C-alpha positions in Angstrom: 0.0 0.0 0.0 2.8 2.6 0.7 3.7 2.4 -3.1 0.2 3.5 -4.2 0.2 6.6 -1.9 3.8 7.4 -2.8 2.8 7.4 -6.5 -0.2 9.6 -5.8 2.0 12.1 -3.8 4.5 12.4 -6.7 1.7 13.2 -9.2 0.3 15.7 -6.7 3.7 17.3 -6.3 4.3 17.5 -10.0 0.9 19.2 -10.5 1.7 21.7 -7.8 5.1 22.5 -9.3 3.5 23.0 -12.7 0.8 25.3 -11.3 3.4 27.3 -9.3 5.6 27.7 -12.4 2.6 28.7 -14.5 1.4 31.2 -11.8 4.9 32.8 -11.5 5.3 33.1 -15.3 1.8 34.7 -15.5 2.7 37.1 -12.7 6.0 38.1 -14.4 4.3 38.6 -17.7 1.7 40.8 -16.1 4.4 42.9 -14.4 6.3 43.3 -17.7 3.2 44.3 -19.7 2.2 46.9 -17.0 5.8 48.2 -17.0 5.6 48.7 -20.8 2.3 50.5 -20.5 3.7 52.7 -17.8 6.7 53.7 -20.0 4.5 54.2 -23.0 2.3 56.5 -20.9 5.2 58.5 -19.6 6.9 58.9 -23.0 3.7 59.8 -24.8 2.9 62.6 -22.3 6.4 64.0 -22.4 7.0 66.8 -24.9 10.3 66.2 -26.6 12.3 68.6 -28.7 15.6 67.8 -30.4 18.2 70.4 -30.6 21.6 70.5 -32.3 23.5 71.6 -29.2 22.8 72.0 -25.5 23.4 75.8 -25.5 20.3 76.5 -27.5 17.7 78.1 -25.1 15.0 75.8 -23.7 12.3 78.4 -23.0 9.4 76.0 -22.8 9.0 73.3 -20.2 10.2 70.6 -22.5 12.6 67.7 -22.3 15.5 68.5 -24.5 17.4 65.8 -26.4 20.7 66.5 -28.1 20.8 65.4 -31.7 22.1 61.9 -32.0 21.6 60.9 -28.3 19.4 58.2 -26.9 16.5 59.2 -24.6 18.2 57.4 -21.7 21.4 59.5 -22.1 19.5 62.7 -21.3 20.9 62.8 -17.7 24.5 63.1 -19.1 23.7 66.2 -21.1 22.7 68.5 -18.3 24.4 71.8 -17.3 27.1 71.9 -14.7 27.9 75.6 -14.5 28.0 75.9 -18.3 30.2 72.8 -18.6 29.8 69.3 -20.0 31.4 66.3 -18.4 32.6 63.7 -20.9 30.8 60.5 -20.0 33.6 58.0 -19.7 36.8 60.2 -19.4 35.4 62.8 -17.1 36.9 65.7 -18.9 35.2 69.1 -18.6 34.4 71.1 -21.7 32.1 74.0 -22.5 28.5 73.1 -23.5 29.0 75.1 -26.7 31.4 72.4 -27.9 28.7 69.7 -28.0 28.0 68.8 -31.7 30.4 71.4 -33.0 31.9 69.0 -35.5 35.2 68.6 -33.5 35.9 65.7 -31.2 36.9 67.2 -27.8 36.3 64.2 -25.5 38.4 61.1 -25.7 35.2 59.0 -25.4 33.5 60.9 -28.3 30.5 61.8 -26.0 30.6 65.4 -27.1 29.8 64.6 -30.7 26.7 62.4 -30.7 25.1 64.2 -33.7 28.1 64.6 -36.1 30.6 62.5 -37.9 33.6 64.1 -36.2 34.5 61.1 -33.9 35.0 57.9 -35.8 34.1 55.6 -32.9 30.9 57.3 -31.8 27.3 56.2 -32.2 24.3 58.2 -33.6 20.8 57.3 -32.4 18.1 57.9 -34.9 15.3 60.3 -33.7 12.4 58.0 -34.6 11.5 55.1 -32.3 10.0 52.3 -34.4 7.9 49.6 -32.8 9.5 50.5 -29.4 13.0 50.1 -30.8 15.6 52.8 -31.1 18.1 52.4 -34.0 21.7 53.4 -33.8 24.3 53.8 -36.6 28.0 54.5 -36.5 28.5 58.3 -36.5 30.7 58.0 -39.6 27.4 57.5 -41.5 26.0 60.9 -40.4 25.6 63.4 -43.2 27.2 61.1 -45.8 24.4 61.6 -48.3 22.8 58.2 -47.7 19.7 57.9 -45.5 20.5 55.3 -42.8 17.8 56.2 -40.4 14.2 55.5 -41.5 13.3 59.1 -40.6 16.3 60.7 -42.3 17.5 62.2 -39.0 21.1 61.2 -39.8 21.1 63.5 -42.9 20.2 66.9 -41.4 22.6 68.6 -43.8 21.5 68.0 -47.4 24.5 66.6 -49.3 23.4 65.6 -52.7 25.9 62.9 -53.5 24.5 61.2 -56.6 22.0 63.1 -58.8 21.4 60.3 -61.3 20.1 57.7 -58.8 16.4 58.4 -59.4 13.7 58.0 -56.7 12.0 55.0 -58.3 15.3 53.0 -58.1 15.7 54.1 -54.5 12.2 52.8 -53.7 13.0 49.4 -55.3 16.3 49.0 -53.5 15.0 50.6 -50.2 18.2 52.7 -50.1 17.5 56.4 -50.1 19.7 59.4 -50.8 19.0 63.0 -49.5 16.5 64.5 -49.2 15.4 61.6 -47.1 11.8 60.4 -47.0 10.3 59.3 -43.7 9.8 55.6 -44.3 9.3 54.6 -40.7 
């Protein structure tokens, strides 16, 4: 008789483990979805403007992003008595030197929106399906639209005039002026 109850107890324990696993997975999924909705709500109610450099006046109560930066990097681009602290190296430079087309910081953090620093990253302005796209900063203002919104080509450099728009549509590679294909 002990074998019969032992088998029944194993089945009962297995069912409890499965139910516990299912309940914890469901709880984690619910937490993740609610976190995503919260972030969407916060971001959709925030008024965002993108400027080329930090020393442009921010007269309205808006969140200001520096061209080429990620939304989460906003905290690094705040004023410290008119100075900017390079993110990794800790150097202090004037805010007016951000995106001035000259690489002042060793870590390239002062040039997120230009192609001055070869090892920097440029974050496209448009967020597509919750994903932010980044490209090497060497592709900024090279005449080829790498971001789907064309934010990497803010200076119109007409490189090839004979590459017509129909051919660009077919190949999905666009030249300036960039269409917004997000």
